[in-house]
N, C-alpha and C positions, 0 to 999 in steps of 0.2 A: 442790933449794930446793923447803924445805915452802911448803905454802899453809893461812892460819891458817882456824878458823872462820871471819872474816870474808870473809877474801877467797874463801873454797868458795862461799859466798852471795853474793856480786859477780858471783864465776862463773858461779855457779846463772842469776842475773837476768839474767848479761849472754846467756847460750843464749838461757834463756827469750823476750829481748828479740828477738835476732835469730831465732828462728822464728818469731814475733809477724806480726814486719817485714816474711817471705816468705812467709807459710802465704797471703796472698791471689794472690799470683800461681803461686803449685805449685798451688793449689784454683784455680784458674779454669780457667774449659772454654777450651778451644783452638779459635778457627776452623775451620767445617767448610767444607767446598769442596763445593758441593752441584749435582750433573748431575742431572738427570731428562727427560723424555718425556711427551707428553700429546698427545689427538684428544678431538675434539668437536665441538659448532654452535654455530653464532651468531645470531642477529636482533638488529635494530633495535630497542630500546626506546624507549617515554615516557619519556624520560629524559636531561637534557642537564647536562654539567658548565657550560656561558656560556650558554646556552640558545640557541645560535648555529645548531646542525646537531644528529641526532638521534644518540644514543647507540646502545651496542649490550653484549649481554648473552652471554655464550660463558659454557656448559657441556662441562665436560673432566673428564675423565678420566686420572688416570696415576700415574706410579710414577718415584719420583726415590730417591734412596742415601742419604738423612737419617733418611727414618721410614717407607720404604715405599708403597703404594696408597692413592693420592689420587681425591679430586673437587673442584672447583673451579668457584666460580662468579665471573667478572671483568667491570664494566662497564668501559666504555672508550669514549671522543667521537676522533675525529678531527675533522681542521678539513677547511673548501672542498677542491675540488682543488689543486694548485700545480705546480709544473714537471711535464712530462713522463722520462718514467725509463721505466727497460725490465724489465720485469716477469721473475717467476721461469721462464717460458715463454718469453720471450725476445718479445715483441709488447711496443710502445707502451703506456705506460699513464700515469696521472698518481701524483704525489707526497702522500698524507695524511699531515699531521704530526699526531702523541698534541696534544688539550689535555688529558688526564689520564685515570688507571683503578686503580681499587680491586680489588685480586685476595683473595679469603679460602677458599683451601686448608682443607678438612675430609679430616681422613686416617682413617684406617681405625681408627687405634685411637681418634680422640674427637676426637685434639686437632686446636688451631685453628693457621694462619697467616698473617700479614696483609702483605699487599704494596702499595705506591702508584708509582705513577711520573707523569710527564711531560716525559720524555723518549723518546722517541722517534718510529718515521717507518712509512711503508709502502708498496709501488709498486703501485697494483692495475691490470692489463691495462684497456682500453676496450674490444676485444673476446670477449676466454676469462675474465675473469675472472680466474683467477688473479690471487693476491698474495703479498707475503711481505712482512719488514719486521724491525723489530730496537727490542728496546724495553728503557731501562735502569731499573731499578728499585730501591724500600727497603724491606727488611725493618721493617719497625714494629712487633710484637710478636707476639703470639698464649698462647693456654693450653695447661696441664701443664707439660712441658720447655718450649714456645718462649714461655714467662711473658717478657717483660721481651728478648724477642729482637728485635736489631736486624745490618743489611750491606747490602749492593749488589751489584746481580747486573745481565748480559745474558740476557733472553731473544730468538731468533732463534724466528720467527712465518711460516710460509705454512700456501694454502688456497685455498676458489673459492668467488666470490661466486655462488650458484644460480639466485637468484632478487634483481633490483637491480629491480625495476617502479617508479614511482608511490607504492609505500607501502612497506610492513617490505621489508627485504632479509634473506635468509634466504643461509648458506653450513656449508660445512666448514672445520674450524680446525685447524690439528699443532702442536705448541709443541718447540723441543725449546733444553735452558738445555743454549749449548755454551759461554759463557763462567764462564769456574772463580765462581761467589757466596759472597763470606765471608760467614757467617752466625756474628755475634758473642749468644755467651747468658752472664747471668751469670751 
């Protein structure tokens, strides 16, 4: 069967339409599973999401499989002591529920990634200061290749409060992103 000139044009238009309709799916970036670790320190600061408790500022460095070495700052606030729990070192502690947090990750390349959370908790030992917890976060954007980034993930963290008198508290912190983080970029 021969295809006429008009048939070739229509066939050509149909192929172009097919390519255009499937191009966004083919060109879209695939979700990425992020895994990484970090370590650093924290202290209480004159900051609060709700005015009820002082917040903390964490400064950490780390590395992930997404973009390599980074440093980050996190502002977080946990509520008042809640029910008793067992701290990571086996001692009795109290549960503290996350009020909110914001993290800005700065990669060695200079690109930024921003994430926030209002879902998490930690157990802090009443006798040794050891603590551990989990936070679920939402990626809200970034710069460079992270412009328009979005997604969710879970981070597990642990550490020790070195000083917690009537004034500021200080301590050490380690974070491991142990569950998958699906990050979608435009």
